All heavy atoms as TSV, in Angstrom:
chain	resi	resn	atom	element	x	y	z
A	1	ILE	N	N	-14.866	-5.406	-1.251
A	1	ILE	CA	C	-14.509	-5.732	-2.592
A	1	ILE	C	C	-14.910	-7.229	-2.829
A	1	ILE	O	O	-14.334	-8.081	-2.185
A	1	ILE	CB	C	-13.029	-5.564	-2.895
A	1	ILE	CG1	C	-12.650	-4.069	-2.608
A	1	ILE	CG2	C	-12.682	-5.886	-4.315
A	1	ILE	CD1	C	-11.191	-3.802	-2.734
A	2	THR	N	N	-15.835	-7.413	-3.708
A	2	THR	CA	C	-16.212	-8.789	-4.058
A	2	THR	C	C	-15.797	-9.111	-5.497
A	2	THR	O	O	-15.396	-8.177	-6.219
A	2	THR	CB	C	-17.699	-9.037	-3.930
A	2	THR	OG1	O	-18.347	-8.171	-4.878
A	2	THR	CG2	C	-18.178	-8.717	-2.503
A	3	GLN	N	N	-15.821	-10.336	-5.911
A	3	GLN	CA	C	-15.399	-10.709	-7.264
A	3	GLN	C	C	-16.318	-10.133	-8.281
A	3	GLN	O	O	-15.902	-9.930	-9.394
A	3	GLN	CB	C	-15.294	-12.207	-7.366
A	3	GLN	CG	C	-14.199	-12.820	-6.504
A	3	GLN	CD	C	-14.081	-14.296	-6.678
A	3	GLN	OE1	O	-14.850	-14.918	-7.385
A	3	GLN	NE2	N	-13.162	-14.870	-5.915
A	4	THR	N	N	-17.537	-9.868	-7.967
A	4	THR	CA	C	-18.461	-9.322	-8.966
A	4	THR	C	C	-18.612	-7.795	-8.851
A	4	THR	O	O	-19.406	-7.187	-9.606
A	4	THR	CB	C	-19.897	-9.976	-8.795
A	4	THR	OG1	O	-20.345	-9.677	-7.449
A	4	THR	CG2	C	-19.837	-11.456	-9.030
A	5	SER	N	N	-17.877	-7.212	-7.932
A	5	SER	CA	C	-17.947	-5.794	-7.730
A	5	SER	C	C	-17.326	-5.030	-8.883
A	5	SER	O	O	-16.168	-5.407	-9.338
A	5	SER	CB	C	-17.260	-5.427	-6.397
A	5	SER	OG	O	-17.160	-4.046	-6.265
A	6	PRO	N	N	-17.883	-3.938	-9.326
A	6	PRO	CA	C	-17.272	-3.043	-10.378
A	6	PRO	C	C	-16.107	-2.193	-9.829
A	6	PRO	O	O	-15.513	-1.494	-10.531
A	6	PRO	CB	C	-18.440	-2.268	-10.890
A	6	PRO	CG	C	-19.361	-2.124	-9.697
A	6	PRO	CD	C	-19.225	-3.408	-8.965
A	7	THR	N	N	-15.867	-2.296	-8.511
A	7	THR	CA	C	-14.849	-1.454	-7.906
A	7	THR	C	C	-13.486	-1.585	-8.543
A	7	THR	O	O	-12.836	-0.624	-8.791
A	7	THR	CB	C	-14.754	-1.822	-6.392
A	7	THR	OG1	O	-16.066	-1.678	-5.817
A	7	THR	CG2	C	-13.825	-0.906	-5.692
A	8	ILE	N	N	-13.097	-2.788	-8.784
A	8	ILE	CA	C	-11.767	-3.037	-9.362
A	8	ILE	C	C	-11.654	-2.373	-10.767
A	8	ILE	O	O	-10.689	-1.722	-11.022
A	8	ILE	CB	C	-11.482	-4.569	-9.475
A	8	ILE	CG1	C	-11.575	-5.224	-8.079
A	8	ILE	CG2	C	-10.144	-4.815	-10.099
A	8	ILE	CD1	C	-10.563	-4.706	-7.083
A	9	GLY	N	N	-12.656	-2.535	-11.594
A	9	GLY	CA	C	-12.591	-1.996	-12.913
A	9	GLY	C	C	-12.602	-0.454	-12.937
A	9	GLY	O	O	-11.925	0.139	-13.758
A	10	LEU	N	N	-13.341	0.108	-12.042
A	10	LEU	CA	C	-13.440	1.599	-11.975
A	10	LEU	C	C	-12.289	2.223	-11.254
A	10	LEU	O	O	-12.013	3.416	-11.375
A	10	LEU	CB	C	-14.774	1.993	-11.311
A	10	LEU	CG	C	-16.046	1.686	-12.130
A	10	LEU	CD1	C	-17.249	1.970	-11.263
A	10	LEU	CD2	C	-16.053	2.519	-13.413
A	11	SER	N	N	-11.571	1.504	-10.402
A	11	SER	CA	C	-10.533	2.036	-9.554
A	11	SER	C	C	-9.430	2.726	-10.282
A	11	SER	O	O	-8.926	3.723	-9.881
A	11	SER	CB	C	-10.043	1.000	-8.615
A	11	SER	OG	O	-9.344	-0.011	-9.327
A	12	ALA	N	N	-9.095	2.194	-11.457
A	12	ALA	CA	C	-7.997	2.778	-12.253
A	12	ALA	C	C	-8.404	4.153	-12.856
A	12	ALA	O	O	-7.573	4.973	-13.176
A	12	ALA	CB	C	-7.572	1.842	-13.371
A	13	LEU	N	N	-9.694	4.400	-12.920
A	13	LEU	CA	C	-10.155	5.694	-13.510
A	13	LEU	C	C	-10.238	6.777	-12.452
A	13	LEU	O	O	-10.484	7.968	-12.779
A	13	LEU	CB	C	-11.526	5.464	-14.171
A	13	LEU	CG	C	-11.583	4.438	-15.220
A	13	LEU	CD1	C	-13.056	4.224	-15.650
A	13	LEU	CD2	C	-10.742	4.842	-16.436
A	14	MET	N	N	-10.088	6.413	-11.204
A	14	MET	CA	C	-10.230	7.403	-10.084
A	14	MET	C	C	-8.901	8.038	-9.775
A	14	MET	O	O	-7.860	7.512	-9.988
A	14	MET	CB	C	-10.749	6.684	-8.808
A	14	MET	CG	C	-12.113	6.016	-8.967
A	14	MET	SD	S	-13.324	7.216	-9.326
A	14	MET	CE	C	-14.574	6.207	-10.091
A	15	ASP	N	N	-8.948	9.262	-9.193
A	15	ASP	CA	C	-7.735	9.972	-8.810
A	15	ASP	C	C	-7.163	9.292	-7.566
A	15	ASP	O	O	-5.936	9.105	-7.428
A	15	ASP	CB	C	-8.041	11.432	-8.458
A	15	ASP	CG	C	-8.362	12.250	-9.666
A	15	ASP	OD1	O	-7.912	11.855	-10.802
A	15	ASP	OD2	O	-9.094	13.242	-9.557
A	16	LYS	N	N	-8.015	8.863	-6.666
A	16	LYS	CA	C	-7.609	8.226	-5.423
A	16	LYS	C	C	-8.704	7.276	-4.959
A	16	LYS	O	O	-9.864	7.636	-5.084
A	16	LYS	CB	C	-7.320	9.266	-4.353
A	16	LYS	CG	C	-6.894	8.735	-3.005
A	16	LYS	CD	C	-5.438	8.262	-3.033
A	16	LYS	CE	C	-4.468	9.266	-2.574
A	16	LYS	NZ	N	-3.123	8.744	-2.501
A	17	VAL	N	N	-8.381	6.142	-4.483
A	17	VAL	CA	C	-9.318	5.179	-3.991
A	17	VAL	C	C	-9.049	5.004	-2.444
A	17	VAL	O	O	-7.920	4.710	-2.076
A	17	VAL	CB	C	-9.189	3.786	-4.726
A	17	VAL	CG1	C	-10.127	2.788	-4.084
A	17	VAL	CG2	C	-9.456	3.919	-6.147
A	18	LEU	N	N	-10.084	5.187	-1.686
A	18	LEU	CA	C	-9.935	4.956	-0.228
A	18	LEU	C	C	-10.464	3.592	0.119
A	18	LEU	O	O	-11.589	3.223	-0.138
A	18	LEU	CB	C	-10.706	6.050	0.546
A	18	LEU	CG	C	-10.280	7.447	0.362
A	18	LEU	CD1	C	-11.175	8.412	1.133
A	18	LEU	CD2	C	-8.858	7.638	0.787
A	19	LEU	N	N	-9.595	2.831	0.773
A	19	LEU	CA	C	-9.952	1.489	1.241
A	19	LEU	C	C	-10.244	1.649	2.734
A	19	LEU	O	O	-9.297	1.890	3.543
A	19	LEU	CB	C	-8.867	0.482	0.999
A	19	LEU	CG	C	-9.110	-0.957	1.386
A	19	LEU	CD1	C	-10.341	-1.505	0.683
A	19	LEU	CD2	C	-7.873	-1.854	1.068
A	20	VAL	N	N	-11.474	1.623	3.126
A	20	VAL	CA	C	-11.890	1.854	4.561
A	20	VAL	C	C	-11.944	0.531	5.242
A	20	VAL	O	O	-12.606	-0.396	4.860
A	20	VAL	CB	C	-13.253	2.570	4.653
A	20	VAL	CG1	C	-13.673	2.804	6.108
A	20	VAL	CG2	C	-13.180	3.892	3.882
A	21	VAL	N	N	-11.152	0.441	6.330
A	21	VAL	CA	C	-11.045	-0.829	7.109
A	21	VAL	C	C	-11.589	-0.559	8.518
A	21	VAL	O	O	-11.205	0.354	9.178
A	21	VAL	CB	C	-9.572	-1.209	7.218
A	21	VAL	CG1	C	-9.377	-2.448	8.059
A	21	VAL	CG2	C	-9.022	-1.413	5.828
A	22	GLU	N	N	-12.497	-1.383	8.954
A	22	GLU	CA	C	-13.024	-1.319	10.296
A	22	GLU	C	C	-12.062	-1.993	11.289
A	22	GLU	O	O	-11.850	-3.218	11.185
A	22	GLU	CB	C	-14.422	-1.874	10.386
A	22	GLU	CG	C	-15.125	-1.634	11.700
A	22	GLU	CD	C	-16.551	-2.110	11.735
A	22	GLU	OE1	O	-17.095	-2.425	10.668
A	22	GLU	OE2	O	-17.133	-2.075	12.844
A	23	ALA	N	N	-11.626	-1.242	12.247
A	23	ALA	CA	C	-10.641	-1.782	13.230
A	23	ALA	C	C	-11.260	-2.948	14.035
A	23	ALA	O	O	-12.444	-2.886	14.382
A	23	ALA	CB	C	-10.192	-0.654	14.172
A	24	GLU	N	N	-10.474	-3.922	14.309
A	24	GLU	CA	C	-10.826	-5.088	15.070
A	24	GLU	C	C	-11.914	-5.977	14.456
A	24	GLU	O	O	-12.420	-6.891	15.131
A	24	GLU	CB	C	-11.230	-4.684	16.498
A	24	GLU	CG	C	-10.087	-3.960	17.195
A	24	GLU	CD	C	-10.475	-3.623	18.636
A	24	GLU	OE1	O	-11.458	-4.126	19.150
A	24	GLU	OE2	O	-9.764	-2.793	19.200
A	25	LYS	N	N	-12.361	-5.702	13.243
A	25	LYS	CA	C	-13.376	-6.517	12.590
A	25	LYS	C	C	-12.934	-7.103	11.304
A	25	LYS	O	O	-13.259	-8.248	10.951
A	25	LYS	CB	C	-14.666	-5.684	12.366
A	25	LYS	CG	C	-15.380	-5.269	13.592
A	25	LYS	CD	C	-16.756	-5.808	13.631
A	25	LYS	CE	C	-17.421	-5.380	14.977
A	25	LYS	NZ	N	-18.771	-5.550	14.990
A	26	THR	N	N	-12.155	-6.349	10.565
A	26	THR	CA	C	-11.664	-6.809	9.197
A	26	THR	C	C	-10.357	-7.531	9.429
A	26	THR	O	O	-9.432	-6.995	10.032
A	26	THR	CB	C	-11.462	-5.593	8.300
A	26	THR	OG1	O	-12.679	-4.767	8.339
A	26	THR	CG2	C	-11.200	-6.023	6.901
A	27	SER	N	N	-10.275	-8.723	8.827
A	27	SER	CA	C	-9.023	-9.467	9.002
A	27	SER	C	C	-7.900	-8.921	8.141
A	27	SER	O	O	-8.136	-8.279	7.107
A	27	SER	CB	C	-9.286	-10.939	8.606
A	27	SER	OG	O	-9.399	-11.055	7.189
A	28	ARG	N	N	-6.730	-9.096	8.582
A	28	ARG	CA	C	-5.517	-8.622	7.908
A	28	ARG	C	C	-5.395	-9.222	6.480
A	28	ARG	O	O	-5.041	-8.518	5.525
A	28	ARG	CB	C	-4.273	-8.970	8.736
A	28	ARG	CG	C	-2.995	-8.453	8.117
A	28	ARG	CD	C	-1.830	-8.801	8.920
A	28	ARG	NE	N	-1.875	-8.015	10.169
A	28	ARG	CZ	C	-0.901	-7.977	11.016
A	28	ARG	NH1	N	0.188	-8.626	10.836
A	28	ARG	NH2	N	-1.060	-7.291	12.135
A	29	ASP	N	N	-5.733	-10.521	6.375
A	29	ASP	CA	C	-5.647	-11.150	5.075
A	29	ASP	C	C	-6.632	-10.549	4.081
A	29	ASP	O	O	-6.302	-10.362	2.911
A	29	ASP	CB	C	-5.935	-12.674	5.153
A	29	ASP	CG	C	-4.770	-13.381	5.896
A	29	ASP	OD1	O	-3.669	-12.897	5.884
A	29	ASP	OD2	O	-5.037	-14.390	6.579
A	30	MET	N	N	-7.816	-10.173	4.503
A	30	MET	CA	C	-8.845	-9.571	3.675
A	30	MET	C	C	-8.399	-8.180	3.215
A	30	MET	O	O	-8.560	-7.877	2.085
A	30	MET	CB	C	-10.175	-9.454	4.383
A	30	MET	CG	C	-11.301	-9.010	3.499
A	30	MET	SD	S	-12.868	-8.870	4.378
A	30	MET	CE	C	-13.181	-10.568	4.797
A	31	VAL	N	N	-7.766	-7.483	4.133
A	31	VAL	CA	C	-7.266	-6.129	3.734
A	31	VAL	C	C	-6.138	-6.269	2.732
A	31	VAL	O	O	-6.138	-5.523	1.737
A	31	VAL	CB	C	-6.757	-5.346	5.026
A	31	VAL	CG1	C	-6.102	-4.070	4.604
A	31	VAL	CG2	C	-7.920	-5.109	5.928
A	32	LYS	N	N	-5.260	-7.177	2.962
A	32	LYS	CA	C	-4.126	-7.382	2.028
A	32	LYS	C	C	-4.650	-7.780	0.650
A	32	LYS	O	O	-4.134	-7.303	-0.375
A	32	LYS	CB	C	-3.152	-8.460	2.529
A	32	LYS	CG	C	-2.283	-7.962	3.646
A	32	LYS	CD	C	-1.343	-9.109	4.060
A	32	LYS	CE	C	-0.430	-8.669	5.175
A	32	LYS	NZ	N	0.488	-9.764	5.553
A	33	ARG	N	N	-5.635	-8.660	0.605
A	33	ARG	CA	C	-6.165	-9.158	-0.648
A	33	ARG	C	C	-6.804	-7.979	-1.437
A	33	ARG	O	O	-6.603	-7.770	-2.612
A	33	ARG	CB	C	-7.187	-10.280	-0.468
A	33	ARG	CG	C	-7.748	-10.815	-1.770
A	33	ARG	CD	C	-8.840	-11.837	-1.486
A	33	ARG	NE	N	-10.000	-11.339	-0.824
A	33	ARG	CZ	C	-10.978	-10.668	-1.412
A	33	ARG	NH1	N	-10.920	-10.456	-2.693
A	33	ARG	NH2	N	-11.990	-10.254	-0.705
A	34	GLY	N	N	-7.622	-7.197	-0.719
A	34	GLY	CA	C	-8.318	-6.081	-1.373
A	34	GLY	C	C	-7.305	-5.003	-1.872
A	34	GLY	O	O	-7.433	-4.494	-2.963
A	35	TYR	N	N	-6.292	-4.727	-1.033
A	35	TYR	CA	C	-5.271	-3.772	-1.441
A	35	TYR	C	C	-4.491	-4.262	-2.684
A	35	TYR	O	O	-4.301	-3.483	-3.579
A	35	TYR	CB	C	-4.296	-3.521	-0.248
A	35	TYR	CG	C	-3.277	-2.567	-0.565
A	35	TYR	CD1	C	-3.589	-1.161	-0.362
A	35	TYR	CD2	C	-1.991	-2.864	-0.900
A	35	TYR	CE1	C	-2.625	-0.231	-0.630
A	35	TYR	CE2	C	-1.013	-1.909	-1.189
A	35	TYR	CZ	C	-1.364	-0.606	-1.039
A	35	TYR	OH	O	-0.376	0.350	-1.273
A	36	ARG	N	N	-4.154	-5.555	-2.662
A	36	ARG	CA	C	-3.399	-6.077	-3.838
A	36	ARG	C	C	-4.224	-6.038	-5.093
A	36	ARG	O	O	-3.678	-5.687	-6.163
A	36	ARG	CB	C	-3.042	-7.514	-3.575
A	36	ARG	CG	C	-1.611	-7.686	-3.059
A	36	ARG	CD	C	-1.284	-9.132	-2.925
A	36	ARG	NE	N	-2.131	-9.526	-1.791
A	36	ARG	CZ	C	-2.197	-10.710	-1.243
A	36	ARG	NH1	N	-1.482	-11.675	-1.692
A	36	ARG	NH2	N	-2.990	-10.954	-0.225
A	37	GLU	N	N	-5.552	-6.301	-5.002
A	37	GLU	CA	C	-6.397	-6.251	-6.156
A	37	GLU	C	C	-6.483	-4.837	-6.691
A	37	GLU	O	O	-6.438	-4.618	-7.894
A	37	GLU	CB	C	-7.805	-6.810	-5.828
A	37	GLU	CG	C	-7.848	-8.321	-5.681
A	37	GLU	CD	C	-9.213	-8.830	-5.485
A	37	GLU	OE1	O	-10.190	-8.195	-5.939
A	37	GLU	OE2	O	-9.350	-9.884	-4.873
A	38	LEU	N	N	-6.667	-3.860	-5.788
A	38	LEU	CA	C	-6.710	-2.476	-6.241
A	38	LEU	C	C	-5.431	-1.982	-6.875
A	38	LEU	O	O	-5.409	-1.308	-7.912
A	38	LEU	CB	C	-7.164	-1.577	-5.095
A	38	LEU	CG	C	-8.604	-1.745	-4.635
A	38	LEU	CD1	C	-8.819	-1.063	-3.310
A	38	LEU	CD2	C	-9.575	-1.257	-5.695
A	39	VAL	N	N	-4.313	-2.316	-6.259
A	39	VAL	CA	C	-3.044	-1.911	-6.760
A	39	VAL	C	C	-2.735	-2.595	-8.081
A	39	VAL	O	O	-2.213	-2.025	-9.021
A	39	VAL	CB	C	-1.874	-2.206	-5.766
A	39	VAL	CG1	C	-0.505	-1.999	-6.389
A	39	VAL	CG2	C	-2.007	-1.242	-4.565
A	40	GLY	N	N	-3.181	-3.879	-8.206
A	40	GLY	CA	C	-3.048	-4.625	-9.459
A	40	GLY	C	C	-3.850	-3.975	-10.610
A	40	GLY	O	O	-3.483	-4.136	-11.761
A	41	ALA	N	N	-4.880	-3.287	-10.296
A	41	ALA	CA	C	-5.698	-2.585	-11.281
A	41	ALA	C	C	-5.155	-1.183	-11.552
A	41	ALA	O	O	-5.836	-0.347	-12.185
A	41	ALA	CB	C	-7.151	-2.565	-10.861
A	42	ARG	N	N	-3.960	-0.888	-11.054
A	42	ARG	CA	C	-3.304	0.350	-11.217
A	42	ARG	C	C	-4.011	1.584	-10.564
A	42	ARG	O	O	-4.012	2.637	-11.047
A	42	ARG	CB	C	-3.065	0.653	-12.693
A	42	ARG	CG	C	-2.428	-0.528	-13.369
A	42	ARG	CD	C	-1.964	-0.197	-14.751
A	42	ARG	NE	N	-0.579	0.327	-14.594
A	42	ARG	CZ	C	0.072	0.927	-15.552
A	42	ARG	NH1	N	-0.527	1.084	-16.728
A	42	ARG	NH2	N	1.262	1.417	-15.357
A	43	ALA	N	N	-4.630	1.278	-9.422
A	43	ALA	CA	C	-5.315	2.320	-8.641
A	43	ALA	C	C	-4.314	2.974	-7.678
A	43	ALA	O	O	-3.393	2.318	-7.187
A	43	ALA	CB	C	-6.500	1.731	-7.880
A	44	ASP	N	N	-4.557	4.244	-7.371
A	44	ASP	CA	C	-3.834	4.956	-6.328
A	44	ASP	C	C	-4.629	4.744	-5.016
A	44	ASP	O	O	-5.638	5.427	-4.843
A	44	ASP	CB	C	-3.699	6.432	-6.689
A	44	ASP	CG	C	-2.844	7.189	-5.721
A	44	ASP	OD1	O	-2.145	6.582	-4.923
A	44	ASP	OD2	O	-2.865	8.413	-5.731
A	45	VAL	N	N	-4.125	3.909	-4.127
A	45	VAL	CA	C	-4.942	3.446	-2.993
A	45	VAL	C	C	-4.399	4.102	-1.704
A	45	VAL	O	O	-3.194	4.133	-1.480
A	45	VAL	CB	C	-4.859	1.942	-2.842
A	45	VAL	CG1	C	-5.744	1.469	-1.690
A	45	VAL	CG2	C	-5.278	1.239	-4.120
A	46	ALA	N	N	-5.291	4.540	-0.869
A	46	ALA	CA	C	-4.991	5.022	0.495
A	46	ALA	C	C	-5.923	4.213	1.434
A	46	ALA	O	O	-7.036	3.883	1.120
A	46	ALA	CB	C	-5.235	6.491	0.661
A	47	LEU	N	N	-5.356	3.948	2.634
A	47	LEU	CA	C	-6.087	3.123	3.558
A	47	LEU	C	C	-6.585	4.002	4.741
A	47	LEU	O	O	-5.846	4.815	5.215
A	47	LEU	CB	C	-5.139	2.031	4.112
A	47	LEU	CG	C	-5.892	0.859	4.765
A	47	LEU	CD1	C	-6.103	-0.219	3.751
A	47	LEU	CD2	C	-5.060	0.388	5.908
A	48	VAL	N	N	-7.851	3.818	5.150
A	48	VAL	CA	C	-8.406	4.579	6.255
A	48	VAL	C	C	-8.817	3.511	7.298
A	48	VAL	O	O	-9.541	2.586	7.028
A	48	VAL	CB	C	-9.640	5.390	5.855
A	48	VAL	CG1	C	-10.274	6.020	7.028
A	48	VAL	CG2	C	-9.290	6.394	4.794
A	49	LEU	N	N	-8.279	3.700	8.527
A	49	LEU	CA	C	-8.645	2.796	9.640
A	49	LEU	C	C	-9.713	3.425	10.450
A	49	LEU	O	O	-9.605	4.521	11.009
A	49	LEU	CB	C	-7.416	2.544	10.527
A	49	LEU	CG	C	-7.601	1.536	11.632
A	49	LEU	CD1	C	-7.986	0.194	11.088
A	49	LEU	CD2	C	-6.295	1.460	12.472
A	50	ASN	N	N	-10.905	2.843	10.433
A	50	ASN	CA	C	-12.146	3.335	11.000
A	50	ASN	C	C	-12.514	2.707	12.326
A	50	ASN	O	O	-12.229	1.516	12.510
A	50	ASN	CB	C	-13.245	3.257	9.976
A	50	ASN	CG	C	-14.450	4.080	10.270
A	50	ASN	OD1	O	-14.355	5.016	11.015
A	50	ASN	ND2	N	-15.525	3.812	9.600
A	51	LYS	N	N	-13.135	3.471	13.183
A	51	LYS	CA	C	-13.667	2.927	14.467
A	51	LYS	C	C	-12.584	2.298	15.379
A	51	LYS	O	O	-12.676	1.309	15.931
A	51	LYS	CB	C	-14.750	1.876	14.231
A	51	LYS	CG	C	-15.971	2.386	13.503
A	51	LYS	CD	C	-17.047	1.306	13.421
A	51	LYS	CE	C	-18.246	1.849	12.677
A	51	LYS	NZ	N	-19.267	0.833	12.531
A	52	THR	N	N	-11.529	3.084	15.494
A	52	THR	CA	C	-10.425	2.618	16.408
A	52	THR	C	C	-10.763	2.975	17.817
A	52	THR	O	O	-11.549	3.896	18.137
A	52	THR	CB	C	-9.066	3.308	16.085
A	52	THR	OG1	O	-9.240	4.709	16.198
A	52	THR	CG2	C	-8.651	2.989	14.614
A	53	ARG	N	N	-10.274	2.183	18.765
A	53	ARG	CA	C	-10.487	2.363	20.180
A	53	ARG	C	C	-9.081	2.407	20.817
A	53	ARG	O	O	-8.187	1.771	20.390
A	53	ARG	CB	C	-11.320	1.266	20.771
A	53	ARG	CG	C	-12.688	1.254	20.234
A	53	ARG	CD	C	-13.592	0.343	20.959
A	53	ARG	NE	N	-13.031	-0.991	21.241
A	53	ARG	CZ	C	-13.572	-1.947	21.942
A	53	ARG	NH1	N	-14.774	-1.758	22.513
A	53	ARG	NH2	N	-12.965	-3.112	22.159
A	54	SER	N	N	-9.058	3.140	21.876
A	54	SER	CA	C	-7.815	3.215	22.652
A	54	SER	C	C	-8.024	2.460	23.978
A	54	SER	O	O	-9.046	2.603	24.625
A	54	SER	CB	C	-7.448	4.660	22.960
A	54	SER	OG	O	-6.324	4.696	23.769
A	55	TYR	N	N	-7.034	1.685	24.306
A	55	TYR	CA	C	-7.155	0.880	25.568
A	55	TYR	C	C	-6.277	1.467	26.663
A	55	TYR	O	O	-6.191	0.889	27.771
A	55	TYR	CB	C	-6.755	-0.587	25.262
A	55	TYR	CG	C	-7.705	-1.231	24.317
A	55	TYR	CD1	C	-7.389	-1.371	22.949
A	55	TYR	CD2	C	-8.953	-1.665	24.786
A	55	TYR	CE1	C	-8.312	-2.001	22.142
A	55	TYR	CE2	C	-9.826	-2.316	23.934
A	55	TYR	CZ	C	-9.494	-2.395	22.589
A	55	TYR	OH	O	-10.396	-3.001	21.726
A	56	GLY	N	N	-5.645	2.612	26.429
A	56	GLY	CA	C	-4.780	3.204	27.450
A	56	GLY	C	C	-5.634	4.152	28.324
A	56	GLY	O	O	-6.780	4.428	28.033
A	57	PRO	N	N	-5.007	4.625	29.397
A	57	PRO	CA	C	-5.744	5.556	30.272
A	57	PRO	C	C	-5.904	6.914	29.613
A	57	PRO	O	O	-5.127	7.316	28.757
A	57	PRO	CB	C	-4.810	5.713	31.493
A	57	PRO	CG	C	-3.443	5.220	30.986
A	57	PRO	CD	C	-3.704	4.295	29.924
A	58	ASN	N	N	-7.028	7.585	30.015
A	58	ASN	CA	C	-7.353	8.893	29.413
A	58	ASN	C	C	-6.340	9.946	29.641
A	58	ASN	O	O	-6.066	10.741	28.733
A	58	ASN	CB	C	-8.741	9.371	29.921
A	58	ASN	CG	C	-9.848	8.513	29.406
A	58	ASN	OD1	O	-9.765	7.885	28.376
A	58	ASN	ND2	N	-10.974	8.509	30.134
A	59	TRP	N	N	-5.719	9.918	30.836
A	59	TRP	CA	C	-4.717	10.983	31.099
A	59	TRP	C	C	-3.495	10.863	30.184
A	59	TRP	O	O	-2.812	11.827	29.862
A	59	TRP	CB	C	-4.269	10.969	32.565
A	59	TRP	CG	C	-3.600	9.632	32.998
A	59	TRP	CD1	C	-4.221	8.566	33.492
A	59	TRP	CD2	C	-2.217	9.299	32.872
A	59	TRP	NE1	N	-3.281	7.568	33.741
A	59	TRP	CE2	C	-2.037	8.023	33.356
A	59	TRP	CE3	C	-1.087	9.979	32.382
A	59	TRP	CZ2	C	-0.786	7.391	33.354
A	59	TRP	CZ3	C	0.117	9.375	32.363
A	59	TRP	CH2	C	0.281	8.109	32.872
A	60	LEU	N	N	-3.194	9.676	29.712
A	60	LEU	CA	C	-2.074	9.481	28.833
A	60	LEU	C	C	-2.314	10.027	27.412
A	60	LEU	O	O	-1.460	10.626	26.840
A	60	LEU	CB	C	-1.744	7.952	28.744
A	60	LEU	CG	C	-0.513	7.589	27.994
A	60	LEU	CD1	C	0.718	8.219	28.598
A	60	LEU	CD2	C	-0.377	6.056	27.982
A	61	GLU	N	N	-3.566	9.926	26.988
A	61	GLU	CA	C	-3.951	10.395	25.678
A	61	GLU	C	C	-4.063	11.949	25.636
A	61	GLU	O	O	-3.834	12.532	24.604
A	61	GLU	CB	C	-5.222	9.769	25.214
A	61	GLU	CG	C	-5.053	8.362	24.808
A	61	GLU	CD	C	-6.323	7.782	24.231
A	61	GLU	OE1	O	-7.112	8.562	23.660
A	61	GLU	OE2	O	-6.517	6.574	24.343
A	62	SER	N	N	-4.533	12.493	26.708
A	62	SER	CA	C	-4.849	13.998	26.702
A	62	SER	C	C	-3.450	14.815	26.693
A	62	SER	O	O	-3.448	15.909	26.415
A	62	SER	CB	C	-5.650	14.386	27.885
A	62	SER	OG	O	-4.920	14.162	29.087
A	63	GLY	N	N	-2.393	14.173	27.100
A	63	GLY	CA	C	-1.110	14.889	27.102
A	63	GLY	C	C	-0.935	15.755	28.312
A	63	GLY	O	O	0.018	16.548	28.432
A	64	SER	N	N	-1.844	15.717	29.274
A	64	SER	CA	C	-1.731	16.549	30.472
A	64	SER	C	C	-1.010	15.872	31.589
A	64	SER	O	O	-1.002	14.726	31.740
A	64	SER	CB	C	-3.132	16.896	30.955
A	64	SER	OG	O	-3.853	17.610	29.953
């Protein structure tokens, strides 16, 4: 979301706006600012965390 982006203006017209965040690359402050701008424009916002990695052992994640 940039200051010249039409995203903010169009977001209120959408049924749902997905804010896609790349894990470990996007700063928390940037996400908060974008979320606040979208909510301020009366958008229904959902957040998607993309490209997540797990640092635990594989056997712990498989549940076996």
